[in-house]
GUZA-143531 format. One line per field, with one value per residue (C-alpha): x, y, z; residue number from 1. Coordinates in pm, 1 decimal. Layout:
% GUZA-143531
xx = [X / ...]
yy = [Y / ...]
zz = [Z / ...]
i = [NUM / ...]
//
This chain:
% GUZA-143531
xx = [-3649.8 / -3925.6 / -3861.5 / -3880.4 / -4178.3 / -4122.0 / -4446.9 / -4588.4 / -4502.4 / -4153.7 / -4105.4 / -4136.7 / -3851.4 / -3643.5 / -3702.4 / -3612.6 / -3286.0 / -3217.3 / -3269.7 / -3031.4 / -2753.0 / -2839.7 / -2537.4 / -2559.3 / -2938.3 / -2915.7 / -2639.6 / -2822.5 / -3150.6 / -2987.2 / -2816.4 / -3149.1 / -3387.4 / -3178.5 / -3069.2 / -3418.2 / -3652.6 / -3994.9 / -4099.3 / -4461.2 / -4546.4 / -4833.8 / -5061.5 / -4998.8 / -5304.2 / -5356.7 / -5518.8 / -5252.2 / -4929.8 / -4667.9 / -4351.3 / -3978.2 / -3768.2 / -3409.6 / -3166.4 / -2810.1 / -2806.1 / -2591.2 / -2846.5 / -3128.5 / -2895.0 / -2812.7 / -3183.7 / -3241.6 / -2938.9 / -3012.9 / -3346.5 / -3287.3 / -3617.2 / -3808.7 / -3574.4 / -3504.5 / -3229.7 / -3357.3 / -3145.8 / -3131.0 / -3181.9 / -3423.8 / -3670.4 / -3689.4 / -3896.1 / -3935.3 / -3869.4 / -3573.7 / -3204.1 / -3134.5 / -3360.2 / -3204.8 / -2853.3 / -2941.6 / -3005.1 / -2681.0 / -2583.7 / -2755.7 / -3090.6 / -3068.8 / -3254.1 / -3289.4 / -3155.8 / -3047.0 / -2838.0 / -2676.0 / -2608.0 / -2422.6 / -2231.1 / -2097.2 / -2030.4 / -1818.7 / -1651.7 / -1342.5 / -1167.3 / -1258.4 / -1144.8 / -828.0 / -597.1 / -693.4 / -668.9 / -331.7 / -206.5 / -293.6 / -60.9 / 251.0 / 44.7 / -141.5 / 190.7 / 323.1 / 16.9 / 22.3 / 393.4 / 340.2 / 63.3 / 264.9 / 561.0 / 335.0 / 241.1 / 426.7 / 687.4 / 687.9 / 367.7 / 9.6 / -221.1 / -570.4 / -551.9 / -905.5 / -829.3 / -506.3 / -681.6 / -962.4 / -723.3 / -523.6 / -837.2 / -972.3 / -647.7 / -639.2 / -1002.8 / -984.0 / -644.4 / -737.4 / -1114.8 / -1208.8 / -942.4 / -714.2 / -939.0 / -878.0 / -1001.6 / -1355.6 / -1362.8 / -1239.3 / -1530.7 / -1777.2 / -1600.0 / -1634.1 / -2007.7 / -2054.2 / -1859.7 / -2097.2 / -2394.1 / -2251.3 / -2206.9 / -2553.9 / -2769.6 / -2959.7 / -3306.8 / -3332.0 / -3315.0 / -3020.7 / -2899.8 / -2628.9 / -2899.4 / -3089.0 / -2766.2 / -2703.2 / -3057.5 / -2979.7 / -2654.3 / -2795.6 / -2903.5 / -2552.7 / -2398.8 / -2619.1 / -2538.7 / -2165.6 / -2182.1 / -2387.2 / -2155.5 / -1856.1 / -2035.6 / -2084.8 / -1709.6 / -1656.3 / -1907.5 / -1725.6 / -1395.6 / -1381.1 / -1151.0 / -1178.8 / -1043.5 / -1270.5 / -1603.0 / -1779.3 / -1653.3 / -1778.2 / -2117.0 / -2186.5 / -2045.0 / -2256.4 / -2630.4 / -2846.1 / -2994.0 / -3256.7 / -3023.3 / -3106.5 / -2859.2 / -2820.9 / -3069.1 / -2988.1 / -3089.1 / -2854.0 / -2552.3 / -2585.0 / -2667.6 / -2391.7 / -2120.2 / -2224.9 / -2234.7 / -1897.2 / -1726.4 / -1871.5 / -1776.3 / -1430.2 / -1306.6 / -1547.0 / -1549.0 / -1173.9 / -1076.2 / -1273.3 / -1133.4 / -778.2 / -824.1 / -978.5 / -696.5 / -424.3 / -602.4 / -625.2 / -259.0 / -145.6 / -324.7 / -168.4 / 211.6 / 285.1 / 53.0 / 207.6 / 563.0 / 482.8 / 314.3 / 597.3 / 851.9 / 648.1 / 617.4 / 986.8 / 1091.9 / 870.7 / 948.6 / 1310.2 / 1262.5 / 1101.3 / 745.9 / 468.1 / 331.7 / 106.6 / 372.4 / 556.9 / 277.6 / -27.1 / 3.0 / 135.4 / -72.4 / -43.1 / -128.9 / -437.3 / -539.7 / -492.2 / -717.9 / -982.4 / -986.4 / -1015.9 / -1304.6 / -1472.3 / -1477.1 / -1560.6 / -1750.6 / -1777.4 / -2159.9 / -2257.4 / -2635.2 / -2833.2 / -3204.3 / -3423.3 / -3793.5 / -4007.6 / -4167.8 / -4407.4 / -4537.0 / -4271.1 / -4121.5 / -3807.9 / -3695.2 / -4033.5 / -4189.4 / -4457.6 / -4349.3 / -4593.6 / -4521.0 / -4373.4 / -4214.0 / -3871.6 / -3570.9 / -3273.2 / -2955.2 / -2681.8 / -2361.3 / -2152.0 / -2332.8 / -2311.5 / -1937.5 / -1909.6 / -2065.7 / -1866.8 / -1909.7 / -1699.6 / -1500.9 / -1397.9 / -1335.8 / -1535.1 / -1485.8 / -1105.4 / -864.8 / -697.4 / -554.6 / -410.6 / -760.6 / -755.5 / -492.1 / -759.3 / -1097.7 / -1258.9 / -1601.7 / -1853.7 / -1957.8 / -2275.7 / -2072.0 / -1832.6 / -2058.9 / -1813.0 / -1850.2 / -2205.2 / -2277.7 / -2462.6 / -2557.9 / -2521.4 / -2176.3 / -1963.3 / -1822.2 / -1518.0 / -1399.1 / -1073.0 / -998.1 / -1085.7 / -875.2 / -579.1 / -609.8 / -615.8 / -314.9 / -99.3 / -196.5 / -132.2 / 190.8 / 319.9 / 249.4 / 414.1 / 714.9 / 794.3 / 678.5 / 649.0 / 295.6 / 166.0 / -158.9 / -148.6 / -194.7 / -466.6 / -670.5 / -1029.4 / -1190.6 / -1565.7 / -1766.1 / -2052.8 / -2302.5 / -2459.2 / -2447.8 / -2090.5 / -1912.5 / -1656.0 / -1411.4 / -1476.3 / -1356.1 / -988.5 / -833.9 / -478.7 / -165.1 / 205.0 / 427.1 / 795.8 / 1085.3 / 1114.9 / 1436.4 / 1257.9 / 1041.2 / 675.0 / 540.5 / 253.7 / -43.5 / -367.1 / -672.8 / -962.1 / -1307.6 / -1647.3 / -1520.6 / -1409.4 / -1775.1 / -1725.3 / -1390.3 / -1175.5 / -856.2 / -583.8 / -359.2 / -37.9 / 297.9]
yy = [2782.5 / 2796.9 / 2686.1 / 2929.8 / 2815.3 / 2790.6 / 2817.1 / 2516.3 / 2635.1 / 2751.4 / 2403.6 / 2261.4 / 2480.6 / 2386.1 / 2015.5 / 2050.6 / 2223.9 / 1960.2 / 1678.7 / 1844.1 / 1934.7 / 1859.7 / 2003.5 / 2344.1 / 2351.5 / 2279.7 / 2535.8 / 2806.1 / 2734.5 / 2772.2 / 3093.5 / 3233.6 / 3106.0 / 3017.8 / 2703.6 / 2554.6 / 2534.9 / 2380.3 / 2300.3 / 2193.4 / 1990.5 / 2125.8 / 1835.6 / 1889.4 / 1968.4 / 2041.3 / 1699.8 / 1517.7 / 1719.3 / 1629.9 / 1824.2 / 1804.2 / 2001.0 / 2106.2 / 2169.1 / 2298.8 / 2364.4 / 2166.0 / 2175.8 / 2047.3 / 1778.6 / 1679.8 / 1657.2 / 1415.9 / 1192.9 / 1170.0 / 1001.9 / 738.3 / 564.2 / 874.4 / 969.5 / 680.6 / 688.6 / 703.9 / 604.5 / 892.1 / 696.0 / 614.2 / 343.6 / -5.9 / -316.8 / -361.0 / -732.1 / -697.9 / -749.9 / -376.2 / -316.5 / -599.5 / -474.6 / -134.1 / -290.5 / -183.1 / -82.7 / 255.4 / 80.7 / -138.3 / -37.2 / -134.5 / -469.5 / -574.5 / -261.2 / -299.7 / -668.6 / -610.7 / -306.6 / -521.0 / -815.2 / -607.0 / -399.6 / -617.8 / -580.5 / -210.1 / -110.6 / 91.7 / -192.6 / -417.3 / -133.6 / -23.9 / -380.6 / -350.8 / -51.9 / -229.3 / -417.6 / -98.8 / 78.1 / -213.7 / -219.6 / 159.7 / 159.8 / -122.1 / 76.1 / 399.6 / 212.0 / 97.4 / 452.8 / 606.5 / 878.7 / 1194.2 / 1113.2 / 1219.2 / 949.7 / 949.3 / 1016.5 / 888.1 / 547.0 / 519.1 / 614.5 / 368.6 / 80.2 / 157.2 / 181.7 / -147.6 / -331.5 / -190.3 / -278.5 / -628.8 / -703.6 / -595.6 / -640.8 / -923.5 / -1189.1 / -1071.5 / -1258.1 / -1044.9 / -1307.3 / -1304.5 / -952.3 / -741.5 / -814.6 / -751.1 / -427.3 / -311.2 / -382.7 / -199.8 / 96.0 / 113.2 / 101.1 / 390.2 / 594.3 / 515.2 / 550.6 / 879.1 / 1025.7 / 1063.0 / 731.8 / 772.1 / 523.5 / 419.2 / 341.9 / 116.3 / -60.4 / -128.4 / -261.4 / -520.3 / -603.6 / -615.7 / -980.9 / -1079.9 / -872.1 / -1040.2 / -1388.6 / -1313.3 / -1192.7 / -1493.9 / -1737.8 / -1572.0 / -1591.5 / -1967.1 / -2009.5 / -1827.4 / -2036.5 / -2252.7 / -2069.4 / -1834.5 / -1533.6 / -1266.5 / -999.3 / -1081.9 / -893.3 / -1141.9 / -1440.6 / -1279.1 / -1212.5 / -1559.5 / -1755.9 / -1585.1 / -1568.1 / -1258.1 / -1095.1 / -1369.3 / -1662.9 / -1719.6 / -1732.5 / -1396.7 / -1342.2 / -1294.9 / -931.2 / -883.7 / -1048.8 / -860.9 / -530.4 / -532.8 / -644.5 / -368.6 / -113.3 / -207.3 / -215.5 / 123.1 / 274.8 / 115.6 / 216.1 / 442.0 / 716.9 / 679.4 / 689.0 / 1010.9 / 1169.7 / 1079.7 / 1223.2 / 1547.5 / 1587.6 / 1546.5 / 1791.0 / 2052.9 / 2010.3 / 2067.9 / 2404.0 / 2505.2 / 2468.1 / 2606.5 / 2353.8 / 2079.0 / 2180.2 / 2192.6 / 1853.8 / 1689.9 / 1825.4 / 1686.4 / 1342.8 / 1330.0 / 1417.0 / 1141.1 / 863.2 / 927.1 / 716.6 / 429.4 / 298.0 / 536.7 / 324.0 / 463.0 / 450.2 / 709.1 / 921.3 / 856.6 / 1174.4 / 1416.7 / 1734.3 / 1868.8 / 1532.1 / 1503.8 / 1865.2 / 1834.2 / 1531.1 / 1679.0 / 2004.7 / 1831.5 / 1619.3 / 1927.3 / 2089.8 / 1769.9 / 1543.3 / 1185.0 / 1194.4 / 1560.1 / 1510.7 / 1284.0 / 1208.7 / 1111.3 / 1024.1 / 1084.5 / 764.1 / 949.9 / 1292.7 / 1504.8 / 1853.4 / 1971.1 / 2313.5 / 2478.2 / 2297.8 / 2029.3 / 1721.7 / 1469.4 / 1100.8 / 1056.9 / 1400.9 / 1397.8 / 1600.2 / 1666.5 / 1735.0 / 1937.6 / 1812.8 / 2034.6 / 2350.1 / 2252.7 / 2204.4 / 2561.6 / 2749.3 / 3076.8 / 3125.2 / 2812.1 / 2802.2 / 3156.5 / 3185.2 / 2861.3 / 2794.6 / 2802.7 / 2517.2 / 2613.2 / 2315.4 / 2556.1 / 2621.7 / 2279.6 / 2396.2 / 2598.7 / 2433.0 / 2113.3 / 2088.0 / 1832.7 / 1550.0 / 1751.2 / 2053.9 / 1842.8 / 1608.5 / 1366.8 / 1042.0 / 1077.0 / 1102.0 / 934.2 / 567.6 / 549.4 / 706.5 / 530.9 / 216.9 / 221.5 / 575.3 / 456.5 / 229.2 / 498.8 / 771.6 / 536.9 / 429.7 / 795.1 / 891.3 / 601.2 / 639.9 / 1015.3 / 994.5 / 715.1 / 912.8 / 1232.0 / 1052.4 / 889.7 / 1131.6 / 1499.4 / 1555.9 / 1811.5 / 1856.5 / 1788.1 / 2101.4 / 1908.1 / 1848.2 / 1975.3 / 1872.2 / 1851.5 / 1669.5 / 1423.4 / 1398.5 / 1058.3 / 886.0 / 1013.0 / 1323.1 / 1222.7 / 1415.4 / 1346.2 / 1468.3 / 1483.7 / 1439.8 / 1371.3 / 1423.8 / 1384.9 / 1209.6 / 1299.6 / 1157.2 / 1324.5 / 1499.8 / 1673.9 / 1977.1 / 1966.0 / 2245.5 / 2467.1 / 2419.7 / 2598.2 / 2376.8 / 2448.0 / 2298.3 / 2305.1 / 2184.1 / 2542.0 / 2625.4 / 2444.9 / 2579.8 / 2893.2 / 2822.6 / 3084.2 / 3221.9 / 3021.5 / 3196.0]
zz = [-27.9 / -288.2 / -644.0 / -933.3 / -1139.0 / -1511.6 / -1707.0 / -1886.8 / -2235.1 / -2142.5 / -1999.9 / -2351.7 / -2471.0 / -2168.5 / -2230.1 / -2598.3 / -2510.1 / -2247.6 / -2496.7 / -2743.6 / -2497.9 / -2135.9 / -1959.4 / -2124.9 / -2084.8 / -1711.2 / -1652.1 / -1847.4 / -1667.3 / -1326.4 / -1434.4 / -1551.6 / -1282.8 / -975.7 / -795.9 / -747.5 / -1045.9 / -1097.6 / -1453.5 / -1511.8 / -1819.5 / -2033.3 / -1933.6 / -1560.3 / -1345.6 / -977.3 / -935.7 / -1135.8 / -1129.3 / -1387.1 / -1323.8 / -1288.9 / -1042.6 / -1106.9 / -822.1 / -795.5 / -422.3 / -177.0 / 106.6 / -113.2 / -244.0 / 115.2 / 198.8 / -87.9 / -35.5 / 335.9 / 259.1 / -6.0 / 67.6 / -40.7 / -323.7 / -558.6 / -817.5 / -1175.1 / -1471.9 / -1719.4 / -2037.3 / -2310.2 / -2215.7 / -2356.3 / -2293.2 / -1917.9 / -1943.6 / -2177.8 / -2115.5 / -2139.7 / -1839.4 / -1639.1 / -1714.1 / -1567.3 / -1224.9 / -1058.1 / -705.1 / -732.1 / -785.6 / -473.7 / -157.4 / 206.0 / 323.7 / -25.0 / -68.2 / 274.4 / 209.6 / -115.5 / 8.3 / 293.0 / 60.8 / -177.5 / 94.2 / 167.7 / -172.9 / -187.3 / 161.0 / 203.7 / 322.4 / 29.3 / -222.6 / -84.0 / -129.3 / -500.8 / -538.0 / -675.3 / -934.5 / -1028.8 / -1082.9 / -1290.0 / -1516.7 / -1556.9 / -1646.4 / -1896.2 / -2065.6 / -2081.8 / -2231.6 / -2517.8 / -2618.8 / -2916.6 / -2869.2 / -3079.7 / -3269.2 / -3203.7 / -3068.9 / -2910.7 / -2537.4 / -2480.9 / -2630.1 / -2430.8 / -2106.3 / -2181.3 / -2242.1 / -1928.0 / -1712.5 / -1848.2 / -1776.7 / -1424.0 / -1350.8 / -1498.8 / -1348.8 / -997.8 / -956.2 / -1195.6 / -1148.2 / -1431.6 / -1676.3 / -1986.0 / -2232.4 / -2094.7 / -1955.5 / -2248.2 / -2488.2 / -2204.7 / -2116.4 / -2477.2 / -2476.4 / -2145.6 / -2286.0 / -2582.4 / -2344.9 / -2141.1 / -2457.9 / -2591.3 / -2280.8 / -2283.1 / -2262.8 / -2641.7 / -2833.9 / -3072.1 / -3335.3 / -3087.4 / -2831.5 / -3072.1 / -3167.5 / -2801.0 / -2751.3 / -3016.4 / -2837.9 / -2484.2 / -2501.7 / -2608.5 / -2330.8 / -2073.0 / -2207.3 / -2199.5 / -1838.7 / -1725.9 / -1904.5 / -1738.3 / -1403.8 / -1445.5 / -1489.8 / -1159.6 / -968.2 / -715.3 / -769.9 / -473.8 / -497.5 / -228.0 / -465.7 / -761.6 / -759.3 / -988.5 / -789.1 / -467.9 / -627.2 / -768.2 / -474.0 / -209.2 / -151.3 / -150.0 / 160.7 / 204.1 / 138.9 / -228.5 / -519.2 / -697.4 / -978.3 / -1346.9 / -1307.5 / -1013.7 / -1178.3 / -1507.1 / -1341.8 / -1081.9 / -1325.3 / -1567.1 / -1285.6 / -1135.3 / -1474.7 / -1564.9 / -1230.6 / -1222.4 / -1564.2 / -1756.5 / -1494.3 / -1429.3 / -1795.8 / -1846.8 / -1531.7 / -1634.9 / -1984.2 / -1855.4 / -1601.0 / -1863.4 / -2096.8 / -1822.2 / -1725.9 / -2085.3 / -2067.0 / -1734.3 / -1769.4 / -1422.3 / -1259.1 / -1473.0 / -1376.8 / -1006.1 / -1014.2 / -1211.5 / -961.8 / -671.7 / -834.2 / -926.7 / -572.3 / -432.7 / -680.0 / -779.0 / -1090.6 / -898.7 / -956.7 / -856.1 / -572.7 / -302.3 / -31.4 / -243.4 / -391.5 / -172.3 / 35.4 / -228.1 / -184.6 / -540.8 / -694.8 / -476.2 / -541.8 / -918.8 / -943.9 / -714.6 / -908.9 / -1246.8 / -1117.2 / -969.8 / -1313.5 / -1502.5 / -1259.6 / -1386.8 / -1360.9 / -1415.4 / -1396.6 / -1165.9 / -1142.8 / -848.1 / -825.0 / -516.4 / -386.7 / -156.1 / -64.6 / 104.2 / 124.9 / -55.6 / 58.9 / 100.2 / -197.1 / -153.7 / -348.6 / -490.7 / -536.1 / -882.9 / -909.0 / -1072.7 / -960.3 / -1185.8 / -987.2 / -1157.1 / -995.9 / -1219.5 / -1105.6 / -737.0 / -787.7 / -917.0 / -627.3 / -630.5 / -255.5 / -197.1 / -520.3 / -624.6 / -998.6 / -1028.5 / -1400.6 / -1373.7 / -1304.2 / -976.1 / -784.3 / -526.0 / -390.2 / -221.0 / 26.5 / 207.8 / 140.7 / 269.9 / 106.1 / 226.3 / -9.7 / -76.2 / -189.9 / -398.0 / -588.8 / -746.3 / -553.0 / -421.7 / -51.4 / 232.4 / 223.9 / -153.9 / -175.5 / -437.1 / -268.4 / -494.7 / -421.1 / -260.9 / -557.1 / -810.2 / -650.8 / -614.0 / -977.1 / -1084.0 / -871.8 / -986.3 / -1352.9 / -1361.1 / -1159.8 / -1384.1 / -1701.1 / -1574.7 / -1426.3 / -1760.8 / -2030.5 / -2118.7 / -2247.0 / -2495.1 / -2680.0 / -3053.0 / -3269.1 / -3452.6 / -3136.1 / -3134.3 / -2807.7 / -2751.3 / -2486.4 / -2467.9 / -2184.1 / -2141.6 / -1804.0 / -1780.5 / -1912.1 / -2173.5 / -2392.8 / -2761.4 / -3099.3 / -3181.3 / -2835.4 / -2949.5 / -2744.1 / -2814.0 / -2562.7 / -2551.4 / -2347.9 / -2009.3 / -2109.4 / -2395.8 / -2319.6 / -2415.5 / -2634.7 / -2524.0 / -2757.1 / -2670.2 / -2677.1 / -2907.4 / -2930.0 / -2766.4 / -2427.6 / -2366.6 / -2300.4 / -1968.3 / -1847.8 / -1869.4 / -2065.2 / -2008.4 / -2279.9 / -2313.9 / -2331.5]
i = [1 / 2 / 3 / 4 / 5 / 6 / 7 / 8 / 9 / 10 / 11 / 12 / 13 / 14 / 15 / 16 / 17 / 18 / 19 / 20 / 21 / 22 / 23 / 24 / 25 / 26 / 27 / 28 / 29 / 30 / 31 / 32 / 33 / 34 / 35 / 36 / 37 / 38 / 39 / 40 / 41 / 42 / 43 / 44 / 45 / 46 / 47 / 48 / 49 / 50 / 51 / 52 / 53 / 54 / 55 / 56 / 57 / 58 / 59 / 60 / 61 / 62 / 63 / 64 / 65 / 66 / 67 / 68 / 69 / 70 / 71 / 72 / 73 / 74 / 75 / 76 / 77 / 78 / 79 / 80 / 81 / 82 / 83 / 84 / 85 / 86 / 87 / 88 / 89 / 90 / 91 / 92 / 93 / 94 / 95 / 96 / 97 / 98 / 99 / 100 / 101 / 102 / 103 / 104 / 105 / 106 / 107 / 108 / 109 / 110 / 111 / 112 / 113 / 114 / 115 / 116 / 117 / 118 / 119 / 120 / 121 / 122 / 123 / 124 / 125 / 126 / 127 / 128 / 129 / 130 / 131 / 132 / 133 / 134 / 135 / 136 / 137 / 138 / 139 / 140 / 141 / 142 / 143 / 144 / 145 / 146 / 147 / 148 / 149 / 150 / 151 / 152 / 153 / 154 / 155 / 156 / 157 / 158 / 159 / 160 / 161 / 162 / 163 / 164 / 165 / 166 / 167 / 168 / 169 / 170 / 171 / 172 / 173 / 174 / 175 / 176 / 177 / 178 / 179 / 180 / 181 / 182 / 183 / 184 / 185 / 186 / 187 / 188 / 189 / 190 / 191 / 192 / 193 / 194 / 195 / 196 / 197 / 198 / 199 / 200 / 201 / 202 / 203 / 204 / 205 / 206 / 207 / 208 / 209 / 210 / 211 / 212 / 213 / 214 / 215 / 216 / 217 / 218 / 219 / 220 / 221 / 222 / 223 / 224 / 225 / 226 / 227 / 228 / 229 / 230 / 231 / 232 / 233 / 234 / 235 / 236 / 237 / 238 / 239 / 240 / 241 / 242 / 243 / 244 / 245 / 246 / 247 / 248 / 249 / 250 / 251 / 252 / 253 / 254 / 255 / 256 / 257 / 258 / 259 / 260 / 261 / 262 / 263 / 264 / 265 / 266 / 267 / 268 / 269 / 270 / 271 / 272 / 273 / 274 / 275 / 276 / 277 / 278 / 279 / 280 / 281 / 282 / 283 / 284 / 285 / 286 / 287 / 288 / 289 / 290 / 291 / 292 / 293 / 294 / 295 / 296 / 297 / 298 / 299 / 300 / 301 / 302 / 303 / 304 / 305 / 306 / 307 / 308 / 309 / 310 / 311 / 312 / 313 / 314 / 315 / 316 / 317 / 318 / 319 / 320 / 321 / 322 / 323 / 324 / 325 / 326 / 327 / 328 / 329 / 330 / 331 / 332 / 333 / 334 / 335 / 336 / 337 / 338 / 339 / 340 / 341 / 342 / 343 / 344 / 345 / 346 / 347 / 348 / 349 / 350 / 351 / 352 / 353 / 354 / 355 / 356 / 357 / 358 / 359 / 360 / 361 / 362 / 363 / 364 / 365 / 366 / 367 / 368 / 369 / 370 / 371 / 372 / 373 / 374 / 375 / 376 / 377 / 378 / 379 / 380 / 381 / 382 / 383 / 384 / 385 / 386 / 387 / 388 / 389 / 390 / 391 / 392 / 393 / 394 / 395 / 396 / 397 / 398 / 399 / 400 / 401 / 402 / 403 / 404 / 405 / 406 / 407 / 408 / 409 / 410 / 411 / 412 / 413 / 414 / 415 / 416 / 417 / 418 / 419 / 420 / 421 / 422 / 423 / 424 / 425 / 426 / 427 / 428 / 429 / 430 / 431 / 432 / 433 / 434 / 435 / 436 / 437 / 438 / 439 / 440 / 441 / 442 / 443 / 444 / 445 / 446 / 447 / 448 / 449 / 450 / 451 / 452 / 453 / 454 / 455 / 456 / 457]
//
């Protein structure tokens, strides 16, 4: 496959649109030019090519993720001082390579494997129920804030030794970093640069408290009480980067996925009713633990479909470390490739009616990780996928087993693309007792550019 070549001057317009609204710019470019695009910068020459490729093709994506030594992960963010704390804090699992990457994947594997995660199920259900009980009844409140608080309590309680006193302020700083990090330096980005040194100091101080206190279920304890791949203590860069990465992956992506799923269910009453009936039959008023809900087909399909439409990380970037071939295109060392996960997830040949929320489709499809780009694939697949899916299932099942949920009439839902894809604006819902029917309120707002919302009856 050859890439469609966008001229140098059209590339400027494409880059400007990307900087303003990256998700829409990428989707529109692929609609106009195809699934493989080459954009040459105006200063690019044959001797010194300067270009970026854009892909939305599962086979090209598979080629890249199958060769992580050639294709290095690039953080999509504004740059800062190379020696600064903001750079060190970006050194997470996705930036590790070779023996170091394998070492830390194995080191963190025990608490993230299925048996260990399944053992967390009763505590997950308890925390989720406690959070839902704290939400107001009959009054509008922000779904995004509620989902964020629940996800933080679950991540801290189960992966960081239940140390809320030290972890909560750090989690807030990491959340601000996730919201600020982007290719265009915004005021939020500069505020975070000023905060980065404090975030790093807080993480390192917390790490010192963990040193010598071994806990096989605590990610930070595991990190600081073990050596790196060559037998040395973990570096400042490694501690700050991995804690920031794990926190972001454990709660930021889950809180967004939970919020998007609830929003979509409020707009699809039939899907909501079917899912509630399935959960009720499985739990019978008891806690939504995995032994009761783990194999529910509608619950699994609902979450997978919501994450297909709103992938946690909708855009990814890779840089070529050496000369290679991608499709039929010669690639030069230094070339960048922008991967549109959202567009791959909407391939109409695999997902008919791709912009619609249809959980029923999962009864007949089994896409590969390269066709369903939610958790990554290959050697750098998200190590916490089992934890994340379990957290989502228990959180959603707990909410729907205890409350009827409706969208507030005042809601106006937009979206923000940074590292992750988050709902923003007025994202208010109203929770009612289960015996009281939820009203059907049609969603409005810019998020409807990304999904088909049916008329409500």
